[in-house]
N, C-alpha and C positions, 0 to 999 in steps of 0.2 A: 619679432624678427631680429636676428643678431646684427649688430653694426660695430663690433669691436675692431680695434686697429690691429690687434694681435692676430694677423691673418696672412694667408698666402695671397697677398694682393697683387694683381697682375702688373701694375705699374712698376713695382720694385723689381720683380723678376724680369720684366721686359727690358728696362733700362740697363740692367746689369748684364743682359745677355747679348744685346745687339750692338754691333759696330757699324753696320750699314745704315746709311741715311739717304733721304731724298729731300731736297729743298723745294718747297712749294710756295709760290706767290699766288694766293687765292684770288678768286673773282671778287669777293667782298667779305664782310665779317659775319655772314650768316653761318649757322652750323653746317649746312649742306656744303658750304665752300671750305670751311676750316676743319670741322670735326670729322666729317665722313672720310676724307682722304687719310687722316691720321689714324682713325680706327681701323680702316681697311688695311693699311700698311702694317699695323701691329700684328695682324693675323699672320703675316709673313715674316715676323720678327724684324721689321724695318721701322726705323724712326723717321717720321715726317716732321720737319722743322719748318715753321712758318714765321713771318714777321709778327711782332707784337700786335695784338688786336687794336691797340690805340692808333696804329698806323693805317688801319684798313678802312677807316671811315665808318659811318653808321647811317644807313638809309640814304637820305639826300645829302648828307655831309660827305664830301669827297675823301677818298683815301689819300695819303701823303705820298704821291708818286716819287718825288725826289728822294725821300727817306727810304722808300722801298728799294729804289735802285742802289742806294748806299748800303742797305742791308745785304743785298745780293753780292755786291762787290767786296764786302768785308768778311764774308763767311770763310771758315776753315773748310776747305774742300777735301780734306783727307777722309776717306771712307764714304764719300758722297757718290751714290750710284747714278744719279741723274738730277736734273733740275726741271721742274714743271712750272711754267709761268703763265699767268693770265695776262694777255696783252692789254685787256681793258683796264686792269689795275695799274699796269706799268705806264700806259699811255694817257689815261684819263683820270684814274683814281677809283676805278671799280665799275660794276655793271650799270648802276643807276646813273653814274656820271657819264657813261658812254651814250646815254640817250638824250643828252642835252649838249649844247654847243659851247659850254663855258671854256673848254680847252681848245685852242686853235689847232688847225691841221698841222701847221709848222711845228708847234711845240710837241704835239702828240707823236709825230714821226721822229723828231729829234730824240725823244725819250727812249725810243727803241735802240738807240746806239748802245745802251747798256748791254744788250744781247751781243753786239759785235765785240765789245770789250771783254765780256765773259768768254766768248769763243777764243779770242786772242790769248787770254791767260790760260785757258783750259781747252786746248785743241781737240782732245779726245772725249770730252764730257758730253754725254747726250743731253741736248736741250730740247725739251718738248714744250710747245706753246699752244694755247687755245685762245680763240677770239670769238666774240658774239656778233653774229649777223643781226643787226638791230631789229627788234620786234616791231609789230605794227602799232601797238598802243603805247603812248607815253606812260610813265610810271604813275600809279594811282596815289595821289596825295590830295590833301585838302585843297590845294591851289588848283590842281588840274581837274577836279571833280566835274565841273560844269561843262567841259568841252572835250575831254580826252577820248571818250567813246565815240563822239561824233567825228573827231579827227581820224580815229582808227577805221571807222566804217567808210569814211570818205576816201581815204587812200586805198582801201581794199577795193571798193567799187570802181574807183578811177582806173586802177590797174586791170581789173576785170574787163572794163570797157575797152581799154587799150589793147587787150589781148584778144577779146572775142568780137568787138565791134557791135555789141548788143545796144541798139539805140534806146531801148526802153529804160536803160540805166541812167541816162543823162539827166532826167529830171531829179532823181534822188541824189545824184552826184552834186548837182548845183545846190539843192536844198541843204545838204550836209555841209558843203563848203561854206555856205552862209552862216552856219552855226559855229564856225571855228574862228577865233580871233586871228586876223591875218598875220600878226606878228608871231603868234605861236606856230602857225603853219610854216612861216619862213625859218624860224629857229629849228623846227623839226627837220626840214629839208636840209638845212645847213649841217646838222648833226649827221644825217645819213650820208651826205656827200663827203664829209670829213672821214667818217668811218670807212667808207669804201677806199679812200686814199690810204688809210692805215692798213686795211686788209691787203692791198696791193704791195705796200711796203713790206709786210710780213712775208708775202709770197716771194718777193725778191730776196729776202733773207734766207728763205729755204733754198732758192736757186744758187745763192752764194755759199751754201752749206754752213751758214751760221746756225740756223734752226734745223734740228734733226728731223722733226715731224711736226706738222701743224694741223690742228683741227679748227675749222670754222663752223661754229654751231649756230644754226638758225633758231633764235630765241622766240618761243611761242608763235610759231609760224602757222599760217592758214593756206588754203589752196591758192588764194589770190592775195596780192599785196605787193608792195615795193620790193620785198625780199626776193620775189621771183625773178625779175630782170637782173637784180643784183647778183643772185646766184649764178644765172646764166653767164653774166659778164665775168665773174670770178673763175668759173670753170674754164672759160675760154682763155683767160689770163694764165691759168695754171697749165692748160694744154699747150699753149704756145711755147712754154718753157720746158716742156717734156719732163715735168716733175709730178705727174698725177699720182704716183705711188707714195709721195711724201706729203701731200696735202689732201686732207679728207674733209669734205663738206657734208654735214649731217644735221639731224634735228637736235634741238635742245642745247643748252650751254651750262646749266647749273651742275650737271653731272660730269663735265669734261675733265676736271681734276681727278676724279675717281678713275676714269678710263685711262688717263695718261699715267697715273701711278701704276695701274695694272700693266699697261703696255711696257713701261720702263722696266719693271721687275721681271716680266716674262722675257723681254729681250736680253736683259742682263744675265739671266740664268738659262737662256737658250732653250726655251720650251714654248710650244704653241698648243694650247688646248683646243680640241675640236668640239663643237657644240651642235647638238641636234635640237631642233625647235619643235615643240609640240603645242600647237595652237588649240585653244578651247573650241574654236569653230573655224574650220578651214575657209569658210566664206569670208572671214575677217581679213584674210591675207591681202585682199584687194581694196579694203576700206582704209580710210584715213582715221587715225585716232584724233581726239581733240588736240589742238595746238601742234599739229603735224601737217606738213605739206606733201608728204610722200605716203604711198600705201604702206600698211603696217608691215608687210613682208620686207620692204626696203628699209624701213626704220629699224627693224630688228637686225637685219644684216649689217647695217651701218654701225650700230652700237657694238656688235660682236667684233667686227673687223677693227674698229678704232681702239678697242680694249686690248688688242694684241692677240686675240683668239681668231678662230676660223669656223664658219658654219660648215656643217656636213649633212648630207642627206642620208648617211648610213648610220642608223641608230646604234648598231653593234660596235662601230668603230669610234663612237663619240666618247669623250672623256666625261661628259655629263649631259643631261637632258634639261633644257630650259622650257619649263611649262609656262605658257603665257595665257593668262585669263583675259581674253580680249573683250572689248565693249560689245554689248548687245548679245552676249551669250546667255541663253536662258533654256529652260525646259530640259528635254532629253540631252541636248548637247552639253549643257553644264553638268548634268548628273554623270554623264559618261566621262567627261573631262576629270571631274573630281574623283570618280571611282578609279580611273587609270592612275592618277597622281598618287592617291593613297596606297594603291596596290604596289606601285613602284617604291614608295617609301618603306612599306612593310617588308618588301623583298630586299631591302638594303641598297636600292639603286641610288645613284648619284643624281640628286634632284635639286634644281633651283627653280624658284617661283617668282615670276614677275606679274603682279596684279595691276593691269592697266585698265580694268573696268572700274574706273574711279568716278564716283558720284558725290557731289557736294564736298569735294576735297578729300574724301576717304575711300579706301578700297572696298571690295566686295564683302559684305558681312557674311554671306554664305560661305565664302572661301575661308574666311577667318574662323568661322565656327568649325569647319572641317579640319583645319590645320592646328588650331589652338588646343593641343593635347600634349601631355608630358612625353608621350611616346611618338610624337609626330614633329612638332615644331623644332625641337633641338636636333633632329636628324637632317634638317634641310641644309644644303650647301649654301643657300642664300634665299632671302626673301626681301622684296621691296614693293611699295605701292604708294608712291607719293607724286603729287603735282601733275606731271605729264608722263606720257608713254616713254619719251626719251629719258627723262629724269629717272624713272623707275628702272628701265632696262639698263641704264648706265650706272646703276647702283648694284642691281642683282648680279649682273655679269662679272664685274670686277671682284665682288666678294667670292663668287664661286671659283673664278680663276685663281685668286690669291690663296684661298684655303687649300685648293688642290696643289698649287705650287709649294705651299708650306709643308704639306704632307710628304713631298718628294725629297725634302731637305732634312738633314740631321740637326734640327734646331731644338729649341725649348718647347717640348710638346705640351707642357702645362700652360705656358703662355699662349701658345697657338690655340688650344682648345678653349681656353677661357675667353680670349679675345673674340673668337668665332661666336661663342654663345652670347657674349655681351652685345655684339653687333646685331645678332638676331633679335634679342629682346628689345634693343633700341629701335629696331625697325618696326616691330609690332606695336610698341608703345607710341613711337613718334608718327609713323606713317598711317596707322589705323586708329589707335585709341585716342590720341590727341585730337585728330581732325574729326573723328566721329562723335566724341563726347565733350571734350574740353573746349575746343575752339568755338563751336556754335553757342555754348553758354557764355563764353567770354564776349562774343559779339553782342549777345543780349545785354550783358552788363554794360558794354560800351554804349549801346543804343539808349540806355537809360541815363547816361551821363551827358549833360549838355555841354561839357567842356572837352569832349572827346569825339572821335569818329572812327569808323572801322579802318580808314586809311592810316590814321596816326593819332597818337595821344601824347600829352606832355604834362610835366609838372605833377601835381597831386593825382590827376586822373590816371597818368601812367603808373604811378606808384600803386594805386589801388588795383589797377588791372594786373600788374606784374605779381603782386602779392596773391591775388586770387588764382591766377594761372599757376603759380608755383605750388600753392597748397594742393590744388586739385590734380595737378599733373603728378606730383609726388605720390598722392593717394592712388592714382591710377597705376603708376609704376610699381608700387608695392603690391597691389592687387595682382597685376599680371605676373610679377615675379613669383608670388606665392602659388599661383595656379599652375605654373609650368616648370619653373627652374629651382624653386626652393626644395632642398634635400635631394636634388637630382645628382647623378654621378656621371663621370666620364673616365675613360682609360687614357693615360698618357705614358707611353713606353710600356713598362711592366707594372706600373702602379695604377691604382684606382683613386680618383679624387672626388671629393664631396663639395658641392656648392651649398653653403649654409647661410648666406646673408648678403646684404648690400652695404656698401660703404661709400663715403664721399658723395652723397646725393646732393645735387644742386640743380635747380630749374630757374632759368632767367629768360627774359625777352631780349634777344640780340638787337632788335630794332623796335621802335616805339609803336608796336602793333601786335596783335595776337595771331597774325597769319602763321607764324612759326615760333617754336620755343627751343632754347638750348637745354638739352636734358643730359646731365652728367651723372655717372655713377660707376662704381667698380664692384665686381663680384668678390665675395669672401670665399676662399676655397682652402681645403686642407686634405692631406692624404687620408684615406680610409684605413683604419687600423686593421691589420691582417687578423682574420678570425673573428672580427666583430660582426 
């Protein structure tokens, strides 16, 4: 495989061609928070700038909120189309920090003044903000291992009892409460109380027109749990201020930067794509996916609207069709779904695929087998299949939105087509291959090491783990590239281009665990000589 530097590498072409920028304060330092928004924006020839990774924290280490605020204040805003801000990073130091009470309510709310100052200096700048509605379970660490799941189950069943009055639950509620250290339960409740105060402060900033649009994403939600009354309270708080169209409460939070980058660019270029949804099984519309509190039909609608697009029931008037492989789709239903999907691809239809039939962390192997062909996968507008339904939908939909937006503009077609294919390969390797093949083996490696755990590893154990993950993920990346993208061509303008290799390959562990990996690479492309 060729890896020479004398290539038409996307990064060079992109940086020279784009003047438009979006500033993003990410949720944390994971690739889904930092790399995905940047890669998506590249498709639309827009540069996403984020603070240095050193400022974003690492796992349980807080991000440096004060320095993040200084970074926002010191930017050159010439050519900036919008600002996208994680309130959790700005107020607490990131998602993991938002689940503990280390930062006081007073300090967290005071830190939001950065948004007021930004609005005062840039009165016409769109400011998009997202915030996590705290999940039920505390973060999985070595310290919380003995009690975190008991706490999560306790607060879930307690809320279920409060809502349903089912007395049979009381014995289990009492039993579980006894298995949770009282000081940990107190800290947990304090963090939730503080976070609600911050959510309300953000809603007031929307009412004051400081924030242009706010997403509150329910992190890893279930049907029952403390997030339910919190959501009801926040909806009422928004409704009382008459700003329901400016605050959106939906499932998931890891994907919110993707959606707001999409929304920002669609709004800046005055285009609203319309999306027709094709479910693998219509019965799934009323079911809840894992880590979702709403029926699937509502979850899909929420992600489409938050991204700046609109759902439509008219297939012929849709800008693209979102094929959703829903959980529990089997037999004839799956076969019909796949047949319809592949037929649409063959006919040149605009097709995006969200695989939310996720088992053991990876998408549906049957769907991958059907799509992973040189004449199929590169034709997709978008594909994703990672972690939760909201995370997946909130990645697939922005990619489709931004690629179609880019095709409407007179930009660098080579950069656009290359960035589009890179993100597709990244999704198949990251969302499916890594979680299907690499992560399970990495966990077995960790299990054999007395100095590490699946929650976290440090020192020499982390070094061994990262080296193993890097070598095996790079091998997987090269295999997937060779199977589908090596020697493939695409048309940009009036020229045909050839993808002939990978460059700048690097795989690291962003956090001290194997749950996710940072996978970096660039395609090598060059024009196809006429007559060759």
